[in-house]
N, C-alpha and C positions, 0 to 999 in steps of 0.2 A: 802768489797771485799771477805772476807773469806766466806761469804753465797753464793756469786756469783760462785766460783770455784767448789763447787760440781755440781750446776746446769749446769754449762757449761761443766764439764767433761761427765756429762750423755747424754747431747746434741752431743759432739763429738762422744761419743760411738755408739749413734743411727745412727748417720750420717755414720760412718764405718761400722756398720752391715748392714743397708740398700744399701750401696755401694756396698758391698761384695755380697749381694743377688743378687742383680741385675746383677753384672759380672758374678757370677755362674749360670745365668739362671732363677732367679727367676723371672724376668720380662717376661712378653709376648708380649709386642710391640716390633717390629723391631725398633731399634734406629736409623737406617738411613733411614727408611721411614717418610714422613711428617705426623704429625699427623691425624689419622684417615685414612690413607692409608696404605694397608697391601697387600701384594703380592697376587694376584687371580689366585691360581694354577687352578681352573677348566677354568679360561678362558686361563691361558698358553697352557693348554693341547688341547682345542679348537683350537688355534692358531698354534698348531703342528701336529693337524690333516693332514694325507696324507703324512705323512713321509714314507719314503722306510720301508720294514718289520722289519729289526732288530732295526732300531731306533723306530719304532712305539713299538716294544716291551719294549723298556725303558720307554717310556712315560706312556705305560698301568700301569707299576709298579712305577709310579710317588710317590716320597717322603717315598718310604718303605726302611726298613732297612733290607738286605739280609743276610743269613747265609750261610754256606755252605765252607765257607774258600776258601783257594786256589785255590781247583779244581773246586769249583763254579764259581768263578771269570774268570779263565783260560778258562772254557768254554764259557763263556759271551764274554771273547774277542775273542776266534776261531769264535762265531757266527757275531762278528762285523767286520772280516775282510773284507776289500774292502771299508771300512768307517774310516776318522780318527777319533781318539778318545781323548777328554779332561778328564782325571783323577785328581779329586782335594782330597787330603789326607786332612783331618780334624779332630777335635775333639769338643766336646761340651765344654769342658773348656778353649779353645785357644781362646782368644780374638780377634787376627788379623782373625781367621777363621769367627768368628760372624761377624766383619766388612766389610770382603768380600762376605758373604753369598749374599747379595741384587745385588752384582754384577753379581753373578753366575746366580742367579735367571732371571735377566733380560737378559743375553747374551744366557743361554741356551734355553730360550723361542725364541729369536730372531732367533738364528742359528739352533738349533735341530732339524732341517728337513735335515741338511747336515752334520751334524757332530754329534757325539755321545758323551753326557756327562754322566760320571760315578763320585759317589763319593765314598771314600775309608774311614771309620770311624775308626781310630787307637788309640789304647792305652785309650779307651774310656770304659763306662759303658752303658750297652743297655738301661735303664732306663732315663738316663742323654742325650744321643744320642736321643731319641725318643722325649724327651720333647725339645730338641732344633730343631729337625725337625718340631715339631709342631710351632714351633716360625718363622722358616724360612723354609717353604716348598720348595722344588725344583722338576722339572717336571722330574726328572730322579731318579734312585733308589741308594743308597749307600750299600755297602758292609761292614758286620762288619769285623775289621780286628784288636781285642785286643792286639795280641801278635806282630804285623806287620810282619806277615808270608808274607802277600801278598806286603806289602811294602818292604820287603827284596828282595821279587824274581824281582821287579820292579827297584830295585838299587835305592829306594827312602830314602833320609836321614831322621834323626830321627827327625828334625826339624819340625815346623808347621807354617801355612800351606804350603804345596807344592803341586803344580800343573805340571802333566805330560802330554805332547803330544805326541801320539802315531800315527805314519801314516798309511794309509789304509793298507799298507802292514802289520802291525802288529811290526815295528821297531818303538823304541822310537827315536823321533827326538831332543827334548830338554826337559829340566825340569826349571819351574820356582820356586825359593826359597821365600818364604814369601808370604804374602797377596797383591793382587791386591788392587790399591787405585781408580781405576776407570774402567769403562766399558770399555772404548777407550783404555786402557792398555790390559786389557785381549781380546778386539776385535784385537788388531794388531798382538797379539800372536798367535790367532787362524787364521788369515789370513796369517801369516807366514808358520803355520802347511799348509795351504791348497796350499801355493805358490809354 
């Protein structure tokens, strides 16, 4: 029994380290996708072809992490006036963000010709965010917001994830706190925005 304890301790430590690396983004597979099935960003962009110009410009910047801070974000929002916008605040270290990204992938592909989707990567490091987007690509860009300057301007709380729904007029309609658990739940909120 005494000989088994050190071996058991090593096994437990290895399991904890491996689990921690997976949660921190060390794994490359989308845990929500069935084995062997990854999000097809090129296919999503093809499905979004023909979107109105301001939305098509988003799709051309698919999965990019954009700088420029609040001025760049606000300029983009002015370009999107006349279109409803869904803004998702996320971070690479956020477990619920990781869980909801497959939902955002699917719905932004399905509804991205009528609704603008934008990401807001807050309190994050660029390298970690870039690796996260490599694992969870989306057909729209995200803006870097390491100090949450953009989030504060939107009056978004500090928790993660948060999704902000903006009317075509540019007025915030409502805010969803926490991660989405299903595509149907997010679709219902998009319908509410359009309603």
